[in-house]
C-alpha positions in Angstrom: 78.9 -2.6 -16.6 76.6 -4.3 -18.9 76.7 -7.9 -17.7 74.8 -9.4 -20.6 77.2 -7.8 -23.1 80.2 -9.0 -21.0 78.9 -12.6 -21.1 78.2 -12.4 -24.8 81.6 -11.1 -25.7 83.3 -13.7 -23.4 81.2 -16.5 -24.9 81.5 -15.4 -28.5 85.3 -15.3 -28.4 85.6 -18.7 -26.7 82.7 -21.0 -27.7 82.7 -23.5 -29.2 86.4 -23.0 -29.5 88.9 -20.1 -29.1 88.2 -17.9 -32.1 91.1 -16.8 -34.3 89.7 -13.3 -34.6 89.8 -12.9 -30.8 93.6 -13.4 -30.8 94.6 -9.8 -31.0 96.6 -8.1 -28.3 94.0 -5.8 -26.9 90.9 -7.8 -27.8 91.9 -11.0 -25.9 93.0 -9.0 -22.9 89.5 -7.5 -22.7 88.2 -10.9 -22.0 90.0 -10.8 -18.7 88.1 -7.6 -17.9 84.8 -9.2 -19.0 85.5 -12.3 -16.9 86.2 -10.0 -13.9 82.8 -8.3 -14.4 81.2 -11.7 -14.7 82.8 -12.9 -11.5 81.7 -9.8 -9.6 78.1 -10.6 -10.6 78.3 -14.4 -10.3 75.7 -14.7 -7.6 73.1 -12.9 -9.8 73.6 -15.1 -12.9 71.0 -17.5 -14.0 72.2 -21.2 -14.0 72.2 -21.2 -17.9 74.5 -18.2 -17.8 76.8 -19.8 -15.3 77.0 -23.0 -17.5 77.9 -20.9 -20.5 80.6 -19.1 -18.6 82.0 -22.4 -17.2 82.2 -23.8 -20.8 84.0 -20.7 -22.0 86.3 -20.9 -18.9 87.3 -24.4 -19.8 88.1 -23.3 -23.4 90.2 -20.4 -22.2 92.1 -22.5 -19.7 92.7 -25.2 -22.3 94.1 -22.6 -24.7 96.2 -20.8 -22.0 99.4 -21.4 -23.9 98.1 -19.7 -27.0 96.5 -16.8 -25.1 99.6 -16.3 -22.9 101.5 -15.0 -25.9 99.1 -12.0 -25.9 99.2 -11.7 -22.1 103.0 -11.2 -22.4 102.8 -8.5 -25.0 99.7 -6.7 -23.8 99.2 -4.8 -20.5 97.3 -7.6 -18.7 100.3 -9.2 -17.2 102.1 -5.9 -16.6 99.0 -4.4 -14.9 98.5 -7.5 -12.8 102.1 -7.6 -11.7 102.3 -3.8 -11.1 99.1 -3.7 -9.1 100.0 -6.7 -6.9 96.4 -7.0 -5.8 94.9 -9.5 -8.3 94.1 -12.5 -6.2 95.3 -15.9 -7.4 91.7 -17.2 -7.5 91.0 -14.8 -10.3 92.8 -17.2 -12.6 91.8 -15.4 -15.8 94.5 -12.8 -15.1 97.1 -15.6 -14.7 96.9 -17.4 -18.1 100.6 -16.9 -18.7 101.4 -18.7 -15.4 98.8 -21.4 -16.2 100.6 -21.9 -19.6 104.0 -22.1 -17.9 102.6 -24.8 -15.5 103.5 -22.7 -12.4 100.0 -21.6 -11.4 98.7 -23.3 -8.3 96.1 -25.8 -9.5 94.0 -25.4 -6.4 92.9 -22.0 -7.8 91.6 -23.3 -11.1 87.9 -23.8 -11.3 86.8 -27.4 -10.7 84.8 -27.4 -14.0 87.9 -26.7 -16.0 90.1 -29.5 -14.6 
């Protein structure tokens, strides 16, 4: 895993706003993979990196309805449901549920509310 590249891809597709070019089935789902890698290394991130990710998180959550279309047609939702082991606090895998308004708010990051 190249953490700097994961942060750059995540940031570039979401900041300052969700980029139209990122709304392709496989491309947008890869941001969930990038966010998973970022989460795994969260404690090692510098504060400026964390702030960048938080801003990108807020954009992703605020665009959950638009992104959810791609979650429904790509393998993200299917893999998540099939594996059954994606925790609810890994909200980036649950954008379709966030868009539907059925995702437990307590699992959303405080900076995105």
